[in-house]
C-alpha positions in Angstrom: 2.2 31.5 -2.4 2.4 31.9 -6.1 2.5 28.8 -8.5 5.4 28.9 -10.0 7.5 28.2 -6.7 6.0 25.1 -6.1 6.3 23.1 -9.5 8.9 20.8 -7.4 7.4 21.0 -4.3 4.8 19.2 -6.2 6.2 16.9 -8.4 8.1 15.6 -5.3 5.0 14.7 -3.3 3.3 13.5 -7.0 6.3 11.3 -7.3 6.3 9.2 -3.9 2.5 9.2 -4.2 2.7 7.4 -7.7 5.4 5.2 -6.1 3.2 4.0 -3.3 0.2 3.2 -5.6 2.4 1.6 -8.4 3.1 -0.7 -5.3 -0.3 -1.0 -4.0 -1.4 -1.9 -7.9 1.0 -4.6 -8.1 0.1 -6.2 -5.4 -3.5 -5.9 -6.2 -3.3 -7.0 -9.9 -0.9 -9.7 -9.1 -4.0 -11.4 -6.7 -6.2 -10.5 -9.0 -4.7 -12.6 -12.3 -3.5 -14.8 -10.0 -6.7 -16.3 -7.7 -9.7 -13.9 -8.7 -10.1 -11.9 -5.5 -10.3 -7.9 -4.8 -12.3 -5.7 -6.3 -11.8 -4.6 -9.9 -13.3 -1.0 -9.1 -10.3 -0.8 -7.0 -7.7 -2.2 -9.7 -9.0 0.2 -11.9 -9.4 3.2 -9.4 -5.5 2.6 -8.6 -4.8 2.5 -12.3 -6.5 5.9 -12.7 -5.0 7.4 -9.9 -1.7 6.4 -11.3 -2.5 8.0 -14.9 -3.2 11.0 -13.0 -0.3 11.2 -10.8 2.0 10.9 -13.8 0.2 13.4 -15.9 0.4 15.9 -13.2 4.2 15.4 -12.8 4.5 15.7 -16.3 2.4 19.0 -16.0 4.7 20.0 -13.3 8.0 19.4 -15.3 7.1 21.5 -18.1 5.5 24.3 -16.0 7.7 27.8 -16.7 8.8 26.4 -20.1 6.9 28.4 -23.0 8.1 25.9 -25.4 6.4 23.2 -23.4 2.8 24.7 -23.5 1.2 22.0 -25.9 2.5 19.5 -23.6 1.3 21.4 -20.2 -2.4 21.8 -21.9 -2.5 18.3 -23.0 -0.9 16.3 -19.3 -3.5 18.9 -17.4 -6.8 17.9 -19.5 -5.5 13.8 -19.4 -5.2 14.3 -15.8 -8.3 15.5 -15.1 -9.9 13.5 -17.2 -8.8 10.4 -15.8 -9.2 12.2 -12.4 -13.6 12.0 -13.2 -12.6 8.6 -14.0 -10.8 7.6 -10.9 -14.1 9.2 -8.9 -16.2 6.3 -10.8 -14.1 3.8 -10.0 -14.5 5.6 -6.4 -18.0 4.8 -6.6 -18.1 1.5 -8.5 -15.8 0.2 -5.1 -18.0 1.5 -2.2 -21.2 0.0 -4.3 -18.9 -3.3 -4.5 -18.5 -2.5 -0.8 -22.1 -1.7 0.7 -24.7 -3.1 -2.1 -23.8 -5.5 -3.6 -26.9 -6.3 -5.1 -28.7 -3.0 -5.1 -30.5 -2.2 -8.0 -30.8 1.4 -6.8 -26.9 2.0 -6.1 -26.5 0.6 -9.6 -28.7 2.3 -11.1 -27.3 5.7 -9.3 -23.6 4.4 -10.6 -24.9 4.3 -13.8 -26.6 7.8 -13.8 -23.3 9.5 -12.4 -21.1 7.4 -15.5 -23.1 9.2 -17.9 -22.2 12.6 -15.5 -18.6 11.6 -16.5 -18.9 10.9 -20.1 -20.3 14.5 -20.2 -17.6 16.0 -17.6 -14.6 14.8 -19.4 -16.6 16.5 -22.5 -16.4 19.6 -21.1 -12.8 18.8 -20.0 -11.6 18.4 -23.8 -13.9 21.0 -24.9 -11.5 23.2 -22.4 -8.2 22.4 -24.3 -9.4 24.2 -27.3 -11.8 27.2 -25.7 -10.0 27.4 -22.5 -13.4 28.1 -20.3 -11.9 26.8 -17.2 -8.7 27.0 -17.3 -5.7 27.4 -19.9 -1.6 27.9 -20.0 -0.4 31.5 -20.3 2.8 32.2 -22.9 5.1 31.8 -20.4 3.9 28.1 -20.2 2.2 28.5 -16.6 -1.2 27.2 -15.8 -3.9 30.2 -15.1 -7.2 29.9 -14.4 -9.8 31.5 -16.7 -11.7 34.3 -14.3 -13.4 36.1 -16.7 -15.6 33.2 -18.1 -18.8 32.2 -17.2 -18.3 28.5 -17.6 -14.6 27.9 -15.3 -16.8 26.5 -12.5 -18.9 23.9 -14.6 -16.7 21.0 -15.1 -15.9 21.3 -11.2 -19.8 20.5 -10.8 -19.2 16.6 -11.1 -16.6 15.9 -8.5 -18.5 17.8 -5.8 -21.8 15.6 -7.4 -19.9 12.4 -7.2 -18.6 13.0 -3.1 -21.9 14.3 -2.2 -23.5 10.7 -3.7 -20.4 8.7 -2.1 -21.1 10.4 1.6 -24.7 9.9 1.2 -24.3 6.5 -0.2 -22.5 5.6 3.0 -24.3 6.8 5.1 -27.3 5.3 4.1 -26.3 1.8 3.9 -28.2 0.4 6.2 -27.4 -3.1 6.1 -23.7 -2.1 6.5 -22.4 -2.6 10.0 -22.0 1.5 11.6 -18.2 1.1 11.6 -18.0 0.0 8.0 -19.9 3.3 6.6 -17.8 5.7 8.8 -14.5 4.2 7.0 -15.8 4.8 3.8 -16.9 8.5 5.1 -13.7 9.0 6.1 -12.5 7.8 2.4 -14.3 10.9 0.9 -12.5 13.8 3.1 -8.9 13.3 1.7 -10.0 13.9 -1.4 -12.3 16.7 -0.8 -9.9 18.3 1.5 -7.9 18.5 -1.6 -9.8 19.3 -4.3 -11.0 22.1 -2.2 -7.9 23.4 -1.3 -6.8 23.5 -5.0 -9.5 25.3 -6.0 -8.9 28.0 -3.2 -5.2 28.5 -3.6 -4.2 28.0 -7.1 -0.7 26.0 -7.6 -1.2 23.4 -5.2 -1.6 19.9 -6.5 -3.4 17.9 -3.5 -6.8 16.6 -5.2 -4.6 13.5 -6.5 -2.9 13.3 -3.1 -6.2 13.0 -1.1 -7.0 10.3 -3.4 -4.0 8.7 -3.0 -3.9 8.6 1.0 -7.9 7.0 0.5 -5.8 4.4 -1.6 -4.1 4.0 1.4 -6.9 3.8 4.0 -8.7 1.6 1.3 -5.3 -1.0 0.9 -4.9 -0.8 5.2 -8.4 -2.2 5.4 -8.5 -4.4 3.1 -5.4 -6.1 3.9 -7.2 -6.2 7.6 -10.4 -7.9 6.4 -8.4 -10.6 4.6 -6.9 -11.3 7.7 -9.8 -11.7 9.4 -11.6 -14.5 7.5 -8.3 -16.0 6.9 -8.4 -16.0 10.7 -12.1 -17.3 10.7 -11.1 -20.0 7.9 -8.5 -21.7 10.2 -10.6 -21.5 13.2 -13.5 -22.9 11.0 -11.0 -25.4 10.2 -9.1 -26.3 13.2 -13.2 -26.8 14.3 -13.7 -29.4 11.3 -10.7 -31.6 12.0 -11.2 -31.1 15.7 -14.7 -33.4 15.4 -16.0 -35.0 18.4 -18.5 -36.9 16.5 -15.9 -38.8 14.3 -13.0 -39.2 17.7 -16.6 -40.9 19.0 -17.1 -43.5 16.5 -13.7 -44.5 16.3 -12.9 -45.1 19.3 -16.5 -47.0 19.4 -15.0 -48.7 16.4 -12.0 -49.5 17.4 -13.7 -50.5 21.2 -15.7 -53.1 19.4 -12.8 -54.8 17.6 -11.0 -55.3 20.8 -12.6 -58.7 22.2 -13.3 -59.7 18.2 -10.4 -58.3 16.4 -7.6 -57.2 18.8 -5.0 -57.0 16.5 -6.8 -55.0 13.5 -8.0 -52.6 17.0 -4.2 -52.3 17.6 -3.6 -51.1 14.1 -6.8 -49.5 13.7 -5.4 -47.4 17.2 -2.5 -46.7 15.4 -3.8 -45.4 12.6 -6.0 -43.3 14.4 -2.9 -41.6 16.4 -1.2 -41.3 13.2 -4.0 -39.2 11.9 -4.9 -36.8 14.9 -0.6 -36.0 15.1 -0.9 -35.2 11.8 -4.1 -32.8 12.6 -2.5 -30.9 14.7 0.8 -30.5 13.5 -0.2 -29.0 10.3 -3.5 -27.1 11.1 -1.3 -24.4 12.1 1.0 -24.5 9.4 1.2 -21.6 6.6 3.9 -23.5 4.6 3.8 -25.9 1.9 4.0 -29.8 2.7 5.2 -32.2 0.4 2.2 -34.2 -1.5 3.3 -37.6 0.1 3.0 -36.5 3.4 -0.6 -35.7 2.7 -1.2 -38.6 1.2 -0.4 -40.6 4.2 -2.9 -38.6 6.4 -5.8 -38.9 3.4 -4.8 -43.0 4.0 -4.9 -43.1 7.9 -8.6 -41.1 7.8 -9.9 -43.8 5.3 -8.5 -46.8 6.9 -10.5 -45.3 9.8 -13.5 -44.9 7.6 -12.6 -48.0 6.1 -13.0 -49.9 9.6 -16.5 -48.2 10.2 -18.4 -48.8 7.2 -16.4 -51.8 5.6 -17.9 -52.8 2.3 -19.8 -49.6 2.1 -16.9 -47.7 1.4 -14.6 -48.4 -1.3 -11.3 -46.7 -1.9 -9.4 -46.9 -5.6 -5.6 -45.1 -5.7 -4.4 -43.6 -9.2 -1.2 -41.8 -7.9 0.8 -41.0 -11.0 3.2 -38.1 -9.6 3.8 -37.6 -5.7 7.1 -35.0 -6.5 5.3 -31.4 -5.8 3.7 -29.7 -2.8 0.9 -28.4 -1.5 -0.7 -26.8 2.1 -1.3 -29.1 4.9 -5.2 -30.3 5.2 -6.0 -29.9 1.4 -6.5 -33.2 0.1 -7.4 -35.1 3.3 -10.3 -32.5 4.1 -12.1 -33.0 0.5 -11.8 -36.7 0.6 -13.9 -36.1 3.9 -16.2 -34.3 2.3 -16.6 -36.8 -0.5 -17.3 -39.4 2.7 -19.6 -37.4 4.3 -21.5 -35.7 2.3 -21.5 -38.2 -0.9 -21.1 -42.4 -0.5 -22.2 -42.5 3.5 -25.6 -40.8 2.1 -26.2 -43.0 -0.5 -27.9 -46.5 0.6 -25.6 -48.9 -1.0 -22.4 -46.9 -0.1 -20.0 -46.3 -3.4 -16.9 -46.0 -4.5 -13.7 -42.7 -4.0 -11.0 -42.8 -6.2 -8.0 -40.5 -5.4 -5.6 -39.4 -8.6 -2.7 -37.5 -9.2 -1.2 -36.6 -12.8 0.8 -33.8 -14.4 -0.4 -31.2 -17.2 1.9 -28.5 -19.2 1.8 -26.2 -16.4 -0.3 -28.1 -13.3 0.0 -30.6 -11.0 -3.3 -31.7 -10.9 -5.2 -34.1 -7.8 -8.9 -35.1 -8.4 -10.6 -37.0 -5.7 -14.0 -38.7 -7.3 -17.0 -40.2 -5.9 -19.9 -41.8 -6.9 -22.1 -41.0 -4.1 -25.1 -39.1 -3.9 -23.5 -35.8 -5.3 -25.6 -32.4 -5.4 -26.6 -29.6 -7.4 -23.5 -26.9 -7.3 -26.3 -24.1 -8.7 -28.7 -24.7 -5.7 -26.3 -25.9 -3.2 -24.6 -23.8 -0.9 -20.7 -24.9 -1.3 -19.3 -27.4 2.2 -17.0 -24.9 4.0 -14.7 -27.5 4.1 -14.5 -26.7 0.3 -14.3 -23.2 0.6 -11.8 -23.2 2.9 -9.6 -25.7 0.4 -10.1 -23.4 -2.2 -9.0 -20.0 0.0 -6.4 -21.5 1.4 -4.8 -22.9 -2.2 -5.1 -19.8 -3.9 -3.4 -17.7 -1.0 -0.6 -20.3 -0.8 0.3 -21.7 -3.9 -2.1 -20.1 -6.2 -3.9 -23.0 -7.1 -7.9 -24.0 -8.1 -10.3 -25.6 -7.2 -13.4 -26.9 -9.1 -16.1 -29.1 -8.7 -18.6 -31.0 -11.0 -21.5 -32.8 -9.6 -24.6 -34.6 -10.7 -27.3 -35.6 -8.2 -27.6 -39.4 -8.4 -24.1 -39.6 -10.1 -21.4 -38.2 -8.4 -18.9 -35.7 -7.7 -16.0 -34.7 -9.3 -13.1 -32.2 -7.6 -10.3 -30.9 -9.1 -7.4 -29.2 -7.7 -4.9 -27.9 -10.0 -1.4 -26.9 -8.5 0.9 -24.1 -10.6 4.4 -26.7 -11.2 6.1 -22.8 -10.7 4.6 -22.6 -7.8 3.9 -26.0 -6.7 7.3 -27.7 -6.7 9.0 -28.5 -3.6 11.7 -26.2 -2.5 
């Protein structure tokens, strides 16, 4: 089928694909700027694919209009250049996912970045010399079949896709299923690229990239859901702590003979603590800070009954009128008790503060316990869970500063726009 009959079909395909990628880009960009999740290589891949699709649409809109020949040539050149950049980002995303610390993979990526620059130079040179393709007097995009150089600019994408296939095949430290998924990513761009250069007039290379982008995004979403489920399970296991229950019940039992009234109040605190855990473990909505601090108070009353003068608590609550994810502050306080104060022979003090800044509500948990080296010590699972959950649920941020022998400061920042009570 002659290429002149295809412009509107190609414009419709490109426009639909551009809309899809725009939606994915908006979602990924929002996640990246709010809490730093996701691959920057994937974000740039989306950006380059959108640019290539836009330029391709412009070139097809000018098809058959001699007065727009320069525009067609420029838009085709832009589409081809950013298409090469998209392939590099594709390789970078694969490296991020399968070869996080591989020097060989990093070196391979650098080599292909250099080849990409060379390939782009050839494409720009073609705009002036026309050795691969040009725009004729009738305003149609045509290949130069008489030139011996017409296939040189195709060398980079062909080599790149073979490199991607080999990188995916030989990522031995990665599960076979994940390697297979990355091989599937390459099938659609290769198929579109092949059809474009066998049957002139089609515009399927970028559509193939978009199909791969959709598969990648679906895989990212599934991996995130898997991580969220794992974190929720870890949170549930950490909150249903048999040792804590045993120690609490033992403390209550020892008080029954000597301080029955105190035992009664401690039993009430323990029941409220358990009730709040059960009510909030599977919650996916924000709760008023006031509810969370009451949970913290129940927990600390129990621990205070156990450790007595070894555990001191100071509250400096300057504001409560904001909302946070459930089980956010309590695990941080528990972490301070278990890994800071109680590991110090003389015990220590925990200070829980809240205050407002211009853009955030701030919660701080400060202890003068044993501290730890934040560079050489892996972050405790409780801190990791809280960091992930506040980022996902209210775009908050958690920072930890600790000094061995001095103590630890944990700071929660809840953006006001997202943290206000609805």
